[in-house]
N, C-alpha and C positions, 0 to 999 in steps of 0.2 A: 503493500501499501503505502510506503513511504518512493520507494520511484514512482507510484503512475501519482501519486502526488504532485510528486517535481516535475514532471512531466507533461503535467495539465499547468503548471506555474508558468513552466517554459513556453506555453503556446499560449496564454495567455500575455506575455510579456513581448512576443514577436508579434501576437496583433492589435498589437494598446502600442508597439512601440516606447516597452518602458513603461509603462504604463500613467500615458503624455494625451495616446487621441484613446478614441472612443468609448469612452468607457460608460459612455452609458446604455453602450448594446448588452454587457454584463451586467442586462434587469429583468427580469419576470415582464414588463414593461415591452422589452423587441421580444416580438413574436416569435423567430427565429430561434433564440434564447430559451424560450420555453418548452418552444412544441422540442428543440433537443434532449431537453430535460426530464421529455414525456416517453420519448425515444430512445433512450438513453435504459431507464426504468425498465421501460417495454423488451428490451432486447436481454437484461437481466431471468427474465423470469421465461421468456425464450428458448434461451441455453440450459436451463433450470426442469423443464417437463421434455427437452427433445436428447441432452444426456440418460436423464432416465426411462426413457421412452427404450431408445438403447440401449440400455444394459436390463430394460426388465425382456426387450427381447430377442437376443443373445443370450439367455437364459434359460428364457418360455424353451427355446432351439437344445439347446441343452439336453432340459429337465426330457422333453420328448423321445431324444433320440433315447436315451437313458429308457424311460422305459419301455423303450419298443425292440434296443437289443441289449440291454446290458437285467439277468436277475435277479437284484435285489437281496433276494429272500432263499436266495440256493447259498451251499457254501465254500464254489467255483470262481472262484479271482474270476474278475474281470480280463479281459484280454488288454494284451498290450495297445492294441490296436484300437480298439474303441476308447480305450481311454485316452489317446491321440488323438482320437477322432472328437471328441468330447473338445476336449480342446482348441480340434479346429475352427469347431464351430464358435464355440466363445471370441476365439481372436480375431473369427475375419466379419463377425457383427461389431466387435471395435473397432476395426478400422474402416465397415459402412460409417460411423456412429459419427465420428473422430471425424469424416472426410463433408460429408456434408454440414457439418459444423465448423470444421473450419471453413470450409471456402464461405458457408455465412458471413461468417465474424471476415473474413480479409477483408468480401464485399462490401459487408459490412462499411465497414472503418470507408473508404473506401468513397464510399457514397454517402456516409456524410458528410464526410472533411473538401467534398465537394458542389455542395447543394450550401452554403454558407459557413464562414467558418466561426462567428459566433453562437450557432444551433450546430460548432463538430464541440465549441466548449464547455454551450448546455449540456451537451450528450455524454461525452467526459467524467462530465462531470456528476452525474445522474449513474450513472455505468461503475465510477468509486463508488459512491454513498452505498448504495443499494444493492450495491455486490457485496461490500463489506455482512452489512447486515442481511441478508438475504445467507450467506456462506457460515454465518456462524450457527440461524434459525436451523440450518438445513443440518452442521454437524451436529450439534446442540439434542437435534429430533429426530435425525437418525442412530444416535447413543442413544437415544430412550429406550425405544422401539427395537434396540435390538439387549439391549439391558434386561427390559421388561418376559418379551422373551427367557434370557437364561434365567428367568428369578420362577418364571413357572416351570420349569422344567428341571430346575437343579433345588428351590428351595420350601416352591408347593407339590412339588415331584406331579405334577400335573397333565404329561402328557396323553396322548385322546381320548383330552375332551376337547367340550365348544374353547372355554379354557385357552389352550393350548391352538387352537382352532385359528383364533384373532387374533394371538401373540405371534406366530409366523406370518400372519397376514402381514402384521402388521413391520415385521422383520424387513418383509419384497417389497417395501416401502422406504424402512429405515433402513438397507441396504447400498442402495442407491444414493437414498442425502450425504449418508457419513464421511463414504467411499466416492464416491463422483463426483457428484452436483459441487458437493461445497468443496474440496477440496483443486477441482478445478476451476476454482471460480477466476483466483488469484493467476493464472499462467492466460489467461479470456483476458480480461483486465490485460498484464502489463505490458500481452500484446495487441492489442488495440491503441494503450498513450501514446507508447513507442513507437509501429505503426505508423500511428495518425502523428504524430509530427510530420513524417516526412510528407505525410500524404496532401498535411494539407498547405505547406510551405508549398506544393507543388501547384496545389493549388491559387491559392497565390500571388506565384510564378506568372502564373497564364494570364489569371486576369488583369494584373498588372500591366503583363502585355499588348492587353484587347482582342482579347483571346473568353471573352465569356460565356460565347454565343456555346463555345466548346468545351466549356467545364460542367455546362451544364448538360448539355447528349452526353458529355462520360459521367453523369451526375443519376441519365437515368438508366445508363447503359448498365452501372453499375447495379444500382437498385433493384433490376431487373433479374440478374444471372441472382443479386445476395436473396430476395423473395423464388426465384427456382427450391434454392437449395433448403431454405428456412420448409421451403412444403414438401418439400425429400423429408424431410431433419425430422417429419413428423410422418405425413402418408407416405412412403416411401422403405421407412421402418417401425410400421403396425401389423400385426398377431394377428392371418389368415386367421376364419369361426367358421366355423360346423357348424352347419346348421339344419335339423332331420336329414343330416350324410350326407347332404351339397357342401364343396368345399367354396365356399366368397372370397372371390379374387381380391388386395391390395390393391387401390391404385399405385399407380405406377409412378 
């Protein structure tokens, strides 16, 4: 967070010429700045959902393979080949989720930097502040769910009961909360602020050379690509469901 804050202040110093120009644009009364605050917070909640979705889908596919290929109730150990296949499934879905999320963040940063410089400042401020509290919340909530399941299993000795079933369901949410989304928030914030410093300098430089139309066109292109990968991060990672024996295909 210290690095992200330093980068944000560096961008502010760059755009305001050492806090001497355009200070009125660092205000909620400046519409782009206000919209940037909203967009930054929305990005954090999108990332939380997309990363949790990727983990849930990968876990579901791994369990699906285990239930059909490995008999856990037998004395015979699972084969090494089957074990490798489970690891492969988890790796594939982790890479798919990472690919969509990274490209969405990459092009989203470019789009916000090219739209309007002070929109981007508001975006970064909101991203850092809301991201910090969201990460703390998800780490604590995930740990609470995980500990609740352990208490049910060890202290209450209530395995096989409805209470234990509820605790397991909670833990399936808690694990991606505490092990994926919360800890991945920091590199997302750092990458956005560091890369954003370069992107906003490029956009300001093009504007100063009179290429404002090109800047807006690039912003529109970057935004379209960003929305494509945001869509894929959810609908491309959905778990196909079965209804009355028929498989409902998930959107591409």
